[in-house]
C-alpha positions as CSV (number, residue, x, y, z in Angstrom):
1,M,-10.0,-17.6,8.0
2,K,-6.0,-18.0,6.7
3,Y,-4.4,-15.5,5.2
4,I,-0.6,-15.6,3.4
5,M,1.3,-12.0,2.8
6,F,3.2,-11.9,-0.2
7,E,5.4,-9.8,-1.5
8,D,4.1,-8.8,-5.0
9,F,6.2,-8.1,-8.5
10,S,6.2,-4.4,-7.5
11,G,7.4,-5.2,-3.7
12,D,3.9,-4.4,-2.2
13,P,2.0,-6.7,0.5
14,L,-0.2,-8.3,-1.0
15,P,-2.7,-10.5,1.3
16,I,-4.5,-13.4,0.3
17,L,-7.3,-15.0,1.9
18,F,-8.5,-18.6,2.2
19,P,-10.7,-21.0,3.9
20,N,-9.1,-23.2,6.6
21,R,-9.6,-26.3,5.1
22,I,-7.2,-25.6,2.7
23,G,-3.4,-26.2,3.8
24,Y,-1.0,-23.3,3.7
25,L,1.8,-25.4,1.5
26,E,-1.2,-26.1,-0.6
27,F,-2.2,-22.7,-0.9
28,R,1.2,-22.0,-1.4
29,E,1.8,-23.6,-4.3
30,Q,-1.3,-21.7,-6.3
31,I,0.6,-18.9,-6.2
32,P,3.1,-16.9,-8.8
33,Y,4.9,-14.9,-6.3
34,T,7.7,-15.9,-4.7
35,T,8.0,-13.8,-1.2
36,V,5.9,-14.9,1.7
37,L,5.9,-12.2,4.3
38,S,3.9,-13.0,6.7
39,A,1.1,-15.9,7.7
40,G,-1.8,-17.1,9.9
41,Y,-5.1,-16.5,10.8
42,V,-7.4,-13.3,10.0
43,Q,-10.9,-12.7,11.8
44,M,-13.2,-10.0,10.8
45,R,-14.6,-8.2,14.3
46,P,-17.0,-5.3,14.9
47,N,-13.7,-3.5,15.9
48,G,-11.8,-4.4,12.8
49,V,-9.4,-7.1,11.6
50,T,-7.3,-9.0,14.1
51,C,-4.6,-11.9,12.8
52,H,-2.7,-14.3,15.1
53,G,-1.3,-17.5,14.5
54,E,1.7,-18.8,12.3
55,A,1.5,-21.1,9.6
56,K,4.4,-23.6,10.9
57,E,4.8,-25.3,7.5
58,L,5.9,-21.9,5.9
59,E,8.0,-21.3,9.2
60,K,5.9,-17.2,9.2
61,G,3.4,-16.1,11.6
62,A,1.5,-13.2,12.0
63,R,2.9,-9.6,11.9
64,P,1.6,-6.7,13.9
65,E,1.0,-4.9,10.7
66,D,-0.8,-7.3,9.0
67,A,-4.3,-6.7,10.2
68,A,-4.3,-2.9,9.4
69,I,-2.9,-4.0,5.4
70,I,-5.8,-6.3,5.2
71,A,-8.7,-4.1,6.6
72,K,-7.0,-1.5,3.9
73,K,-7.0,-3.7,1.1
74,L,-10.3,-4.6,2.2
75,D,-12.0,-1.0,2.1
76,A,-10.1,-0.5,-1.2
77,P,-9.0,-3.5,-3.0
78,D,-8.1,-1.4,-6.0
79,N,-4.6,-0.3,-4.2
């Protein structure tokens, strides 16, 4: 799956995951948040979440902290 990490209106990171068949720019245009912090690919593995790669069209790549942010959101989606 792909992901884009946005900065939400309160300044917190907000990851949104979506299928590989949807383009980064196509998806990005649908989201109201103005700041893209990072983007790439996410995988759920037996030992946890991993993030890698980049979205060239957004000029953003995966960051080391992205996997932990996504894992935390998946464990406690209301936070």
